[in-house]
GUDO-538179 format. One record per atom (N, C-alpha, C): residue in one letter; atom name; x, y, z. Coordinates in steps of 0.2 Angstrom, whole numbers, plus 5000, padded with zeros to 4 digits. Example, Ala and Ser with C-alpha at 12.3 -4.5 7.8 and 13.67 -1.06 7.14 Angstrom:
2
  r   a  east  north    up
  A   N  5066   4972  5039
  A  CA  5062   4978  5039
  A   C  5066   4984  5039
  S   N  5064   4989  5035
  S  CA  5068   4995  5036
  S   C  5064   5000  5039
END
This chain:
159
  r   a  east  north    up
  M   N  4880   4864  4928
  M  CA  4886   4860  4926
  M   C  4884   4854  4922
  N   N  4888   4852  4917
  N  CA  4886   4846  4913
  N   C  4891   4840  4915
  H   N  4888   4835  4918
  H  CA  4892   4829  4921
  H   C  4891   4823  4916
  E   N  4889   4824  4910
  E  CA  4889   4819  4905
  E   C  4896   4817  4903
  R   N  4897   4811  4902
  R  CA  4903   4808  4899
  R   C  4903   4809  4892
  K   N  4908   4812  4889
  K  CA  4909   4814  4882
  K   C  4912   4807  4879
  L   N  4909   4804  4874
  L  CA  4911   4799  4871
  L   C  4914   4801  4864
  P   N  4919   4797  4862
  P  CA  4922   4799  4855
  P   C  4917   4797  4850
  R   N  4915   4802  4845
  R  CA  4910   4801  4840
  R   C  4912   4798  4834
  S   N  4919   4798  4833
  S  CA  4921   4795  4826
  S   C  4926   4789  4828
  H   N  4927   4785  4824
  H  CA  4932   4780  4825
  H   C  4940   4782  4824
  E   N  4940   4789  4822
  E  CA  4947   4791  4821
  E   C  4951   4792  4828
  N   N  4947   4792  4833
  N  CA  4950   4792  4840
  N   C  4952   4785  4842
  L   N  4950   4780  4838
  L  CA  4951   4773  4840
  L   C  4957   4770  4836
  S   N  4962   4774  4835
  S  CA  4968   4772  4832
  S   C  4972   4767  4836
  I   N  4976   4763  4833
  I  CA  4980   4758  4837
  I   C  4984   4762  4842
  D   N  4987   4767  4841
  D  CA  4991   4771  4846
  D   C  4987   4773  4852
  N   N  4981   4776  4850
  N  CA  4977   4779  4855
  N   C  4974   4773  4860
  L   N  4972   4767  4857
  L  CA  4970   4762  4860
  L   C  4975   4759  4865
  A   N  4981   4758  4862
  A  CA  4987   4755  4866
  A   C  4988   4760  4872
  Q   N  4988   4766  4871
  Q  CA  4989   4771  4876
  Q   C  4984   4770  4882
  A   N  4978   4769  4879
  A  CA  4972   4768  4884
  A   C  4973   4762  4888
  V   N  4975   4757  4885
  V  CA  4976   4750  4888
  V   C  4982   4751  4893
  F   N  4987   4755  4891
  F  CA  4993   4756  4896
  F   C  4991   4760  4902
  I   N  4987   4765  4901
  I  CA  4984   4769  4907
  I   C  4980   4765  4912
  V   N  4975   4761  4909
  V  CA  4970   4757  4913
  V   C  4974   4752  4916
  N   N  4979   4748  4913
  N  CA  4983   4743  4916
  N   C  4987   4746  4922
  R   N  4990   4752  4921
  R  CA  4994   4755  4926
  R   C  4990   4757  4932
  H   N  4984   4760  4931
  H  CA  4980   4761  4937
  H   C  4977   4755  4940
  A   N  4976   4750  4937
  A  CA  4973   4744  4940
  A   C  4977   4741  4945
  K   N  4984   4742  4944
  K  CA  4989   4739  4949
  K   C  4988   4742  4956
  T   N  4986   4748  4956
  T  CA  4985   4751  4963
  T   C  4978   4753  4965
  A   N  4973   4751  4961
  A  CA  4966   4753  4962
  A   C  4963   4748  4968
  T   N  4959   4751  4971
  T  CA  4955   4748  4977
  T   C  4951   4742  4974
  N   N  4948   4743  4969
  N  CA  4944   4738  4965
  N   C  4946   4737  4958
  P   N  4951   4733  4957
  P  CA  4954   4733  4950
  P   C  4951   4728  4945
  K   N  4946   4725  4948
  K  CA  4943   4719  4944
  K   C  4940   4722  4937
  F   N  4936   4728  4937
  F  CA  4934   4730  4931
  F   C  4939   4733  4926
  L   N  4944   4736  4929
  L  CA  4950   4739  4925
  L   C  4954   4733  4921
  Y   N  4955   4727  4925
  Y  CA  4959   4722  4922
  Y   C  4954   4718  4917
  R   N  4948   4718  4918
  R  CA  4943   4715  4913
  R   C  4943   4719  4907
  L   N  4943   4726  4908
  L  CA  4943   4731  4902
  L   C  4949   4730  4898
  K   N  4955   4729  4901
  K  CA  4961   4728  4898
  K   C  4961   4722  4894
  H   N  4959   4716  4897
  H  CA  4959   4710  4894
  H   C  4955   4709  4888
  E   N  4949   4712  4889
  E  CA  4944   4712  4883
  E   C  4946   4716  4877
  S   N  4949   4722  4879
  S  CA  4952   4726  4874
  S   C  4957   4723  4870
  L   N  4962   4720  4873
  L  CA  4968   4716  4870
  L   C  4965   4711  4866
  K   N  4960   4707  4868
  K  CA  4957   4701  4864
  K   C  4954   4704  4858
  K   N  4950   4710  4858
  K  CA  4947   4713  4853
  K   C  4952   4715  4848
  L   N  4958   4718  4850
  L  CA  4963   4721  4846
  L   C  4966   4715  4842
  I   N  4967   4710  4846
  I  CA  4970   4704  4842
  I   C  4966   4701  4837
  V   N  4959   4701  4838
  V  CA  4955   4698  4833
  V   C  4954   4703  4827
  D   N  4955   4710  4829
  D  CA  4954   4715  4823
  D   C  4961   4716  4820
  G   N  4966   4712  4822
  G  CA  4972   4712  4818
  G   C  4976   4719  4820
  K   N  4975   4722  4825
  K  CA  4978   4728  4828
  K   C  4983   4727  4833
  A   N  4983   4720  4835
  A  CA  4988   4718  4840
  A   C  4990   4711  4839
  K   N  4996   4708  4841
  K  CA  4997   4701  4840
  K   C  5001   4698  4846
  K   N  5000   4692  4846
  K  CA  5003   4688  4852
  K   C  5010   4687  4849
  I   N  5015   4688  4854
  I  CA  5022   4687  4852
  I   C  5025   4681  4854
  G   N  5023   4679  4861
  G  CA  5026   4673  4864
  G   C  5024   4673  4871
  L   N  5027   4668  4875
  L  CA  5026   4667  4882
  L   C  5032   4669  4886
  H   N  5030   4672  4892
  H  CA  5035   4674  4896
  H   C  5034   4671  4903
  F   N  5039   4669  4907
  F  CA  5038   4667  4914
  F   C  5035   4673  4918
  S   N  5030   4672  4922
  S  CA  5027   4677  4926
  S   C  5032   4679  4931
  Q   N  5032   4686  4933
  Q  CA  5036   4688  4938
  Q   C  5033   4687  4945
  N   N  5026   4686  4945
  N  CA  5022   4685  4951
  N   C  5018   4679  4950
  P   N  5021   4673  4950
  P  CA  5016   4667  4950
  P   C  5012   4666  4956
  R   N  5006   4664  4954
  R  CA  5001   4663  4960
  R   C  5003   4657  4965
  N   N  5000   4652  4964
  N  CA  5001   4646  4968
  N   C  5007   4641  4966
  S   N  5010   4643  4961
  S  CA  5015   4638  4958
  S   C  5022   4642  4958
  K   N  5027   4638  4957
  K  CA  5033   4641  4956
  K   C  5034   4644  4949
  Q   N  5031   4642  4944
  Q  CA  5032   4644  4938
  Q   C  5025   4645  4935
  Q   N  5024   4651  4931
  Q  CA  5018   4653  4928
  Q   C  5020   4657  4922
  S   N  5016   4656  4916
  S  CA  5018   4660  4910
  S   C  5012   4664  4908
  D   N  5014   4670  4905
  D  CA  5009   4675  4903
  D   C  5011   4676  4895
  V   N  5006   4678  4892
  V  CA  5006   4679  4884
  V   C  5009   4686  4883
  L   N  5014   4687  4880
  L  CA  5016   4694  4878
  L   C  5012   4696  4872
  V   N  5009   4702  4872
  V  CA  5005   4705  4867
  V   C  5008   4711  4865
  E   N  5009   4712  4858
  E  CA  5012   4719  4855
  E   C  5006   4722  4852
  C   N  5005   4729  4854
  C  CA  5000   4733  4851
  C   C  5004   4740  4850
  G   N  5005   4741  4843
  G  CA  5008   4748  4842
  G   C  5015   4747  4845
  R   N  5017   4753  4849
  R  CA  5024   4753  4852
  R   C  5023   4750  4859
  Y   N  5018   4747  4861
  Y  CA  5017   4745  4868
  Y   C  5017   4737  4868
  T   N  5019   4735  4874
  T  CA  5018   4727  4875
  T   C  5014   4726  4882
  F   N  5010   4721  4882
  F  CA  5006   4719  4888
  F   C  5007   4712  4889
  H   N  5005   4710  4895
  H  CA  5004   4703  4897
  H   C  4997   4701  4898
  I   N  4995   4695  4896
  I  CA  4988   4693  4897
  I   C  4988   4686  4899
  P   N  4983   4683  4902
  P  CA  4984   4676  4904
  P   C  4983   4671  4898
  P   N  4987   4666  4898
  P  CA  4987   4662  4892
  P   C  4981   4657  4891
  T   N  4979   4655  4885
  T  CA  4975   4650  4884
  T   C  4978   4643  4883
  K   N  4975   4638  4883
  K  CA  4978   4631  4882
  K   C  4982   4631  4875
  A   N  4978   4634  4870
  A  CA  4981   4634  4863
  A   C  4988   4638  4863
  D   N  4988   4643  4867
  D  CA  4994   4647  4867
  D   C  5001   4643  4868
  F   N  5000   4638  4873
  F  CA  5006   4634  4874
  F   C  5009   4630  4869
  S   N  5004   4628  4864
  S  CA  5007   4624  4858
  S   C  5008   4629  4852
  E   N  5005   4635  4852
  E  CA  5006   4639  4846
  E   C  5011   4644  4847
  L   N  5013   4646  4853
  L  CA  5018   4652  4854
  L   C  5024   4650  4856
  P   N  5030   4653  4854
  P  CA  5036   4651  4857
  P   C  5037   4654  4864
  H   N  5041   4650  4868
  H  CA  5042   4653  4875
  H   C  5048   4657  4875
  L   N  5048   4663  4877
  L  CA  5053   4668  4877
  L   C  5057   4668  4883
  G   N  5056   4664  4888
  G  CA  5059   4663  4894
  G   C  5058   4669  4899
  K   N  5063   4672  4902
  K  CA  5062   4677  4907
  K   C  5061   4683  4904
  L   N  5057   4687  4908
  L  CA  5055   4694  4906
  L   C  5061   4699  4906
  D   N  5063   4703  4901
  D  CA  5068   4707  4901
  D   C  5066   4714  4904
  S   N  5068   4715  4910
  S  CA  5066   4721  4914
  S   C  5068   4727  4911
  N   N  5073   4727  4906
  N  CA  5075   4734  4903
  N   C  5070   4736  4898
  V   N  5066   4732  4896
  V  CA  5061   4734  4890
  V   C  5055   4737  4894
  R   N  5054   4744  4892
  R  CA  5048   4748  4895
  R   C  5044   4750  4889
  N   N  5038   4751  4891
  N  CA  5033   4755  4887
  N   C  5034   4762  4887
  P   N  5033   4766  4881
  P  CA  5034   4773  4881
  P   C  5029   4776  4886
  K   N  5031   4782  4889
  K  CA  5027   4786  4893
  K   C  5021   4789  4890
  T   N  5016   4790  4893
  T  CA  5010   4793  4890
  T   C  5007   4797  4895
  T   N  5003   4802  4893
  T  CA  4999   4806  4898
  T   C  4992   4806  4895
  L   N  4988   4802  4898
  L  CA  4981   4802  4896
  L   C  4977   4801  4903
  A   N  4972   4804  4903
  A  CA  4968   4803  4910
  A   C  4964   4797  4910
  L   N  4964   4794  4916
  L  CA  4961   4787  4917
  L   C  4954   4787  4914
  N   N  4950   4792  4916
  N  CA  4943   4792  4913
  N   C  4942   4792  4906
  H   N  4947   4796  4902
  H  CA  4947   4796  4895
  H   C  4949   4789  4892
  A   N  4954   4786  4895
  A  CA  4956   4780  4893
  A   C  4951   4774  4894
  K   N  4947   4775  4900
  K  CA  4942   4770  4901
  K   C  4936   4771  4896
  T   N  4934   4777  4895
  T  CA  4929   4779  4890
  T   C  4931   4776  4883
  L   N  4937   4777  4881
  L  CA  4940   4775  4874
  L   C  4939   4768  4874
  L   N  4941   4764  4879
  L  CA  4941   4757  4878
  L   C  4934   4754  4879
  Q   N  4929   4757  4883
  Q  CA  4922   4755  4883
  Q   C  4919   4756  4877
  V   N  4920   4762  4873
  V  CA  4917   4763  4867
  V   C  4920   4757  4862
  Y   N  4926   4756  4862
  Y  CA  4929   4751  4858
  Y   C  4926   4744  4859
  T   N  4926   4742  4865
  T  CA  4924   4735  4867
  T   C  4916   4734  4868
  G   N  4913   4740  4870
  G  CA  4906   4739  4872
  G   C  4905   4737  4879
  I   N  4910   4737  4883
  I  CA  4909   4734  4890
  I   C  4907   4740  4894
  T   N  4903   4739  4899
  T  CA  4901   4745  4904
  T   C  4903   4743  4911
  D   N  4904   4747  4915
  D  CA  4906   4746  4922
  D   C  4899   4744  4926
  T   N  4898   4738  4927
  T  CA  4892   4736  4930
  T   C  4894   4734  4938
  D   N  4900   4734  4939
  D  CA  4902   4732  4946
  D   C  4900   4737  4951
  P   N  4898   4736  4957
  P  CA  4896   4741  4962
  P   C  4903   4744  4964
  S   N  4903   4750  4965
  S  CA  4909   4754  4968
  S   C  4910   4751  4975
  P   N  4916   4752  4977
  P  CA  4918   4749  4984
  P   C  4914   4753  4990
  S   N  4912   4759  4989
  S  CA  4909   4763  4994
  S   C  4901   4760  4994
  N   N  4898   4757  4989
  N  CA  4892   4755  4990
  N   C  4892   4748  4992
  T   N  4897   4744  4992
  T  CA  4897   4737  4994
  T   C  4897   4737  5002
  R   N  4899   4742  5005
  R  CA  4899   4742  5013
  R   C  4892   4742  5015
  K   N  4888   4746  5012
  K  CA  4881   4746  5014
  K   C  4877   4740  5014
  N   N  4879   4735  5010
  N  CA  4876   4729  5009
  N   C  4878   4724  5015
  H   N  4883   4725  5019
  H  CA  4885   4721  5024
  H   C  4881   4722  5030
  R   N  4881   4717  5034
  R  CA  4877   4718  5041
  R   C  4880   4723  5045
  T   N  4876   4726  5049
  T  CA  4879   4731  5054
  T   C  4882   4728  5060
  Y   N  4886   4731  5063
  Y  CA  4890   4728  5068
  Y   C  4885   4727  5074
  E   N  4885   4722  5078
  E  CA  4881   4721  5084
  E   C  4886   4719  5089
  K   N  4885   4723  5095
  K  CA  4889   4721  5101
  K   C  4888   4714  5103
  P   N  4893   4711  5106
  P  CA  4892   4704  5109
  P   C  4888   4705  5115
  V   N  4884   4700  5117
  V  CA  4880   4700  5123
  V   C  4884   4695  5128
  F   N  4886   4698  5134
  F  CA  4889   4694  5139
  F   C  4885   4692  5144
  K   N  4884   4686  5146
  K  CA  4880   4684  5152
  K   C  4885   4683  5158
  K   N  4882   4683  5164
  K  CA  4886   4681  5170
  K   C  4888   4674  5170
  L   N  4893   4673  5173
  L  CA  4896   4666  5173
  L   C  4890   4661  5176
  G   N  4889   4656  5172
  G  CA  4884   4651  5174
  G   C  4877   4652  5171
  E   N  4876   4658  5168
  E  CA  4869   4659  5165
  E   C  4869   4656  5158
  R   N  4863   4654  5155
  R  CA  4863   4651  5149
  R   C  4861   4656  5143
  Y   N  4863   4654  5137
  Y  CA  4862   4659  5131
  Y   C  4855   4657  5128
  T   N  4850   4656  5131
  T  CA  4844   4654  5128
  T   C  4840   4659  5125
END
């Protein structure tokens, strides 16, 4: 059996539509993943590179649906092909982009059928990012093993 990951050999697979679909799939899986850190990093770095390459553009700011510690938080709306995504804003975004107000829940991205592994591979080839985070199964091995508590009789010292 050949377990090697097949990487796209040419840049024809790296079209705007293919990259936008890959970002969509990675973002959708990151929302339910046990360790979403790498997937969100891959999405964010891909969108930043797409913006720099002129394949995506920042549209404006939206109020976040899930603000963290504040009552209001804004996210940058990014348009890439037929898809739209949200990324965290920079300080410059607040002065350069218009605020679009509340997110319209009726606007949806087109459905796509793309395997997560293929989407990750596509974005990793495009950005050059590799998964260096340890998998959740390996992190448990680094923790201390459980030790039973030692109980002394009443009046004895713990020396």
